[in-house]
C-alpha positions in Angstrom: 26.6 -43.1 38.0 27.7 -44.3 34.4 31.5 -45.2 34.9 31.7 -44.7 30.8 34.8 -43.1 29.4 34.0 -39.3 28.1 35.9 -38.9 24.6 38.1 -36.5 24.7 36.8 -34.8 21.6 33.4 -34.8 22.6 32.1 -31.0 24.1 30.9 -29.5 26.9 27.3 -29.5 27.6 26.0 -25.7 27.7 23.8 -25.3 30.3 21.4 -22.4 29.7 19.7 -20.2 32.5 17.9 -17.1 31.7 15.5 -16.1 34.7 15.3 -16.6 38.6 13.7 -20.1 38.4 16.3 -21.6 35.9 18.7 -21.0 38.6 17.0 -23.2 41.2 16.6 -26.3 38.7 20.4 -25.7 37.3 22.2 -25.6 40.5 21.6 -29.5 41.2 22.1 -30.6 37.7 25.5 -28.5 37.8 26.4 -30.3 41.0 25.3 -33.8 39.6 27.3 -33.6 36.6 30.6 -32.5 38.2 29.9 -35.8 40.7 29.0 -38.4 37.8 31.3 -40.7 36.8 32.9 -39.4 34.2 32.3 -35.9 35.4 30.1 -34.1 32.8 32.1 -31.0 31.5 29.9 -27.8 31.6 29.9 -24.4 30.4 27.6 -22.3 32.2 25.4 -19.8 29.8 23.2 -17.0 31.6 21.2 -15.0 29.0 20.7 -12.0 31.4 16.9 -12.2 30.6 16.3 -11.8 34.3 18.7 -8.8 34.5 18.9 -7.3 38.5 22.2 -8.1 39.3 21.8 -7.8 43.1 19.3 -10.6 42.9 21.0 -12.5 40.4 24.0 -12.3 42.7 22.4 -13.3 45.8 20.6 -16.2 43.9 23.9 -17.7 43.0 25.5 -17.7 46.1 22.6 -19.0 48.2 22.0 -21.8 45.7 25.9 -22.3 45.7 25.4 -22.2 41.9 28.9 -21.0 40.0 28.7 -17.8 38.5 28.3 -17.9 34.3 31.0 -18.7 32.1 28.8 -16.6 29.8 26.6 -14.0 30.1 25.0 -12.5 27.2 23.2 -9.8 29.2 20.1 -9.5 26.8 18.0 -7.6 29.3 13.9 -7.0 29.1 12.1 -6.4 25.9 8.7 -8.0 24.4 8.5 -11.7 23.9 9.8 -11.2 20.5 12.7 -8.8 21.0 13.9 -10.7 23.8 13.9 -13.7 21.9 15.4 -12.6 19.0 18.1 -10.9 20.9 18.7 -14.5 22.8 19.0 -16.2 19.6 21.3 -13.7 18.0 23.9 -13.7 21.2 23.7 -17.4 21.8 24.4 -18.5 18.0 28.1 -17.6 18.3 28.6 -19.8 21.6 27.9 -22.5 19.7 30.2 -21.9 16.8 32.9 -21.2 19.4 32.5 -23.6 21.9 31.4 -26.7 19.8 29.1 -28.2 22.6 28.1 -32.0 22.7 24.6 -30.8 23.6 22.6 -27.8 24.6 20.5 -28.4 28.0 17.8 -26.0 28.9 15.0 -26.0 31.4 11.8 -25.0 32.2 9.8 -22.7 29.9 10.8 -19.1 29.9 11.9 -17.1 26.7 15.6 -18.3 26.6 14.6 -21.7 26.8 12.9 -21.9 23.8 15.4 -19.0 22.0 18.3 -21.1 22.8 16.8 -24.3 21.6 15.7 -23.3 18.5 19.2 -21.8 18.0 20.7 -25.5 18.7 18.3 -27.4 16.6 19.1 -25.1 13.4 22.6 -25.7 14.0 22.2 -29.3 14.6 23.3 -29.4 18.2 21.4 -32.0 20.5 18.9 -30.1 22.8 18.1 -31.8 26.5 15.0 -30.2 28.0 14.7 -30.7 31.6 11.3 -30.1 33.0 9.8 -31.7 29.6 6.0 -32.4 29.0 4.5 -30.1 31.4 1.1 -28.6 29.8 -1.8 -26.3 31.0 -3.3 -26.3 27.5 -4.0 -22.8 27.6 -2.3 -20.9 24.5 -2.8 -17.7 26.1 0.1 -18.2 28.3 3.6 -17.4 26.7 5.1 -20.3 28.7 2.8 -23.0 27.3 3.8 -21.8 23.4 7.6 -22.4 24.7 6.9 -25.7 26.4 5.2 -26.9 23.3 7.8 -25.9 21.2 11.0 -26.7 23.0 9.7 -30.1 23.9 9.0 -30.6 19.8 12.8 -29.7 18.7 14.3 -31.4 21.9 16.5 -34.5 21.3 16.4 -35.8 25.1 13.5 -35.2 27.5 13.2 -35.2 30.9 10.1 -35.3 32.7 9.2 -34.6 36.3 6.2 -36.4 36.5 5.1 -39.8 34.7 1.7 -38.1 33.1 3.9 -36.1 30.9 4.4 -39.1 28.8 1.0 -39.1 27.7 1.3 -35.3 26.7 4.4 -35.8 24.8 3.4 -38.8 22.9 0.1 -37.3 22.0 2.0 -34.4 20.3 4.4 -37.0 18.3 7.3 -37.0 20.5 8.9 -40.5 20.4 8.8 -42.3 23.5 12.5 -43.4 23.4 13.5 -39.7 23.7 11.8 -39.6 26.9 13.3 -40.4 30.1 11.0 -39.9 33.5 13.6 -38.8 36.3 11.9 -36.6 38.8 11.6 -33.0 39.7 15.0 -31.2 40.0 13.0 -28.3 41.8 12.7 -30.5 44.9 16.4 -31.2 44.5 17.1 -27.6 45.3 14.3 -27.5 47.8 15.7 -30.9 50.0 19.3 -29.5 49.6 18.5 -26.0 50.8 16.0 -26.4 53.7 18.4 -26.4 56.5 19.8 -23.1 55.1 16.4 -21.4 55.1 15.6 -18.8 58.0 12.8 -18.7 60.0 9.9 -16.7 59.1 10.2 -14.6 62.1 14.0 -13.6 61.3 12.8 -12.7 58.0 10.3 -10.4 59.1 12.3 -9.1 61.5 15.4 -8.2 59.3 12.6 -6.4 56.7 11.9 -4.2 59.9 8.4 -5.3 60.5 7.2 -3.8 63.9 7.0 -5.9 66.8 3.3 -5.9 67.2 3.1 -7.0 63.9 5.5 -9.6 64.1 3.3 -10.9 67.5 0.4 -10.9 65.3 2.0 -13.2 62.7 3.7 -15.5 65.4 0.4 -17.4 65.6 0.5 -18.7 62.1 0.2 -16.9 58.9 -0.7 -17.2 55.2 1.9 -16.5 52.3 0.6 -14.7 49.0 2.5 -13.8 45.7 0.8 -12.7 42.7 2.6 -11.8 39.5 0.8 -13.3 36.5 -0.3 -10.3 34.1 -3.7 -11.8 33.8 -4.1 -11.3 37.7 -2.5 -7.9 38.0 -2.4 -6.1 35.2 -6.3 -5.4 35.0 -7.8 -3.1 37.8 -11.2 -5.4 37.1 -9.1 -8.5 38.2 -6.8 -7.1 40.5 -9.2 -4.9 42.6 -11.4 -8.3 43.8 -8.4 -10.1 44.4 -7.3 -7.9 46.9 -10.8 -7.1 48.3 -10.9 -11.0 49.1 -7.2 -11.1 50.4 -8.0 -8.3 52.6 -11.1 -10.1 54.0 -8.9 -13.2 54.1 -6.3 -11.3 56.4 -9.1 -11.0 58.9 -9.2 -14.7 59.5 -5.3 -15.4 59.2 -2.8 -12.6 59.1 -1.1 -12.3 55.4 2.4 -12.1 54.3 2.3 -10.5 50.9 6.1 -10.8 49.0 5.2 -7.9 46.3 6.4 -8.6 42.9 7.8 -5.3 41.3 4.9 -5.9 38.9 2.1 -5.7 41.1 3.4 -3.3 43.4 3.5 -0.9 40.5 -0.2 -1.8 39.3 -1.6 -1.6 42.9 -0.2 1.9 43.0 -1.2 2.9 39.4 -4.7 1.8 40.3 -4.9 3.3 43.4 -5.4 0.6 45.5 -2.7 0.5 48.2 -5.2 0.9 50.9 -6.4 -2.6 50.2 -3.1 -4.0 51.4 -2.5 -1.4 54.1 -3.5 -3.3 57.5 -1.3 -4.8 60.3 -2.9 -8.3 59.5 -1.1 -8.0 56.0 2.5 -7.8 56.0 3.8 -6.1 52.6 7.3 -7.4 51.7 9.8 -6.8 48.7 10.8 -9.7 46.6 12.7 -12.4 48.8 15.9 -14.4 48.1 15.3 -18.1 47.6 16.2 -19.0 51.2 14.0 -16.5 52.6 11.4 -18.0 50.6 11.6 -21.1 51.5 11.4 -20.3 55.0 8.6 -18.2 54.6 6.7 -21.1 52.5 7.8 -24.1 55.1 6.4 -22.0 58.3 3.0 -20.7 56.4 -0.5 -22.3 57.3 -1.5 -21.9 53.7 -0.4 -20.5 50.4 -2.4 -18.3 47.9 -0.7 -17.9 44.9 -0.3 -17.9 40.9 3.4 -19.3 40.7 4.1 -22.5 39.0 7.0 -23.1 41.1 5.6 -22.6 44.5 2.6 -25.5 43.6 5.6 -27.8 43.4 7.2 -26.6 46.8 4.1 -26.4 48.6 3.6 -30.3 47.9 6.8 -31.1 48.7 6.4 -29.0 52.4 3.1 -30.7 52.6 1.7 -26.9 52.9 -1.8 -26.8 51.5 -1.9 -24.1 48.5 -4.7 -22.3 46.7 -3.8 -21.4 43.2 -5.5 -18.3 41.8 -5.2 -19.6 38.2 -7.7 -21.3 36.0 -5.4 -24.0 35.0 -2.2 -25.5 35.7 0.6 -27.2 33.9 1.3 -29.2 37.1 -1.5 -31.2 37.7 -0.1 -34.0 39.9 0.3 -31.1 42.6 -3.5 -31.4 42.4 -3.9 -35.1 42.3 -1.2 -36.1 44.5 0.0 -32.9 46.4 -1.5 -30.2 48.5 -2.8 -27.7 45.7 -6.4 -26.7 44.7 -6.9 -24.4 41.7 -9.4 -21.4 42.5 -9.4 -19.1 39.8 -9.8 -15.7 40.2 -13.1 -16.7 41.9 -13.6 -14.7 45.7 -16.1 -17.0 46.5 -14.0 -20.2 45.9 -11.0 -18.3 47.7 -13.0 -18.1 50.9 -14.4 -21.3 50.7 -10.8 -22.8 50.1 -9.4 -20.6 52.9 -12.3 -21.6 55.4 -11.5 -25.5 54.5 -7.7 -25.0 55.4 -8.2 -23.2 58.7 -11.1 -25.7 59.6 -8.1 -28.4 59.0 -10.1 -30.0 56.4 -7.1 -28.9 53.5 -5.3 -31.4 51.1 -2.4 -33.3 53.5 -1.3 -34.8 49.9 1.6 -36.9 49.4 5.2 -36.6 47.8 4.9 -37.7 44.0 7.4 -40.4 42.6 11.0 -39.3 42.5 10.8 -36.3 43.9 13.3 -37.3 46.6 16.4 -34.9 45.8 17.9 -37.1 43.2 16.5 -36.2 39.9 19.7 -34.2 38.9 21.8 -37.4 39.7 19.2 -39.5 37.2 19.5 -37.1 34.6 23.6 -36.9 34.9 23.9 -40.8 34.5 21.4 -40.8 31.7 22.7 -38.3 29.9 26.5 -39.2 29.8 25.5 -42.3 28.6 23.0 -41.1 25.8 25.8 -38.6 25.0 28.7 -41.4 24.9 26.3 -43.9 23.0 25.3 -41.2 20.4 28.9 -40.1 19.9 30.2 -43.4 19.3 27.3 -44.1 16.7 28.5 -41.1 14.8 32.0 -41.8 14.8 31.4 -45.5 14.0 32.8 -46.0 10.2 29.9 -46.5 7.3 29.8 -50.0 6.0 
């Protein structure tokens, strides 16, 4: 806590969320801002990039996240269209609300769009989860990360290695502050509310004989990245090896709408139709947390799950060729296996034999990252305001 006086003329911190991963990061930040001394006034803006209203409402409730003060209702579109529309609708918010800064999280299109508008209007940009790099420019998220960090005035990192990434790109070290991982803040504060996997499956109407099969232990699967699911030549071998894995350990497959649509379009449903492969619709945050905590292993192409499995001590095989979260490999429970069926089989066998990674909890993944952000940001904003307000000699 900072215990500094907040000037009356200093505007609110505009906090931006756009897609599902942002919600988990923003919830602990807003709570920390409210609890800080002084409390940081906030304005929560939802761009509407993720526009499933039912899922949004459920996530806000589960995360104890206040409903947005402003919803831009942008909806879907190509990367260019979506980014441009967020920028167009966000600019009037800055004109009317006169914020002290704009805080963005993660790497979605809304993150970059709102940061660009703010920078061009000379409003300070604060980026939470800065400095993560996969060095794969084919990933749209990587472009969003790099550009947001270049124009951010205050950058909060989740791991110490991010400092080297940022300074290599010319970001001044004094703009960078290591605080830890707000995703883990959410996980730790919500774990006690997560339902057991058995309850989630029962509520989903899974047959008793399948529940009995899963009760002895299961693997959790998620796939959603276009590079994995948009081509039949990539998706079919992945589903085949998952079918093989399910003979060794039953799998719970939380199907992203994009993935399900492509499985049906390519005529691959028979590969995921088995009593040893449980198909679920997209799950709420708490349900997914319960499924993660109870799993023997996780197979996924998600960035967030790499961090969450490390925090939970659950072995994770990441079906990608690279990761922007190397700490989950160096210190955590994560292993990159790419799309290679042989590597996936070997990784699963290693975990099931008891030789999988145990890992350890990285530094500052302690549930207090948001508190550190609140304390530092309050000091930084007040100091900056005083410097700007001071008469020139």
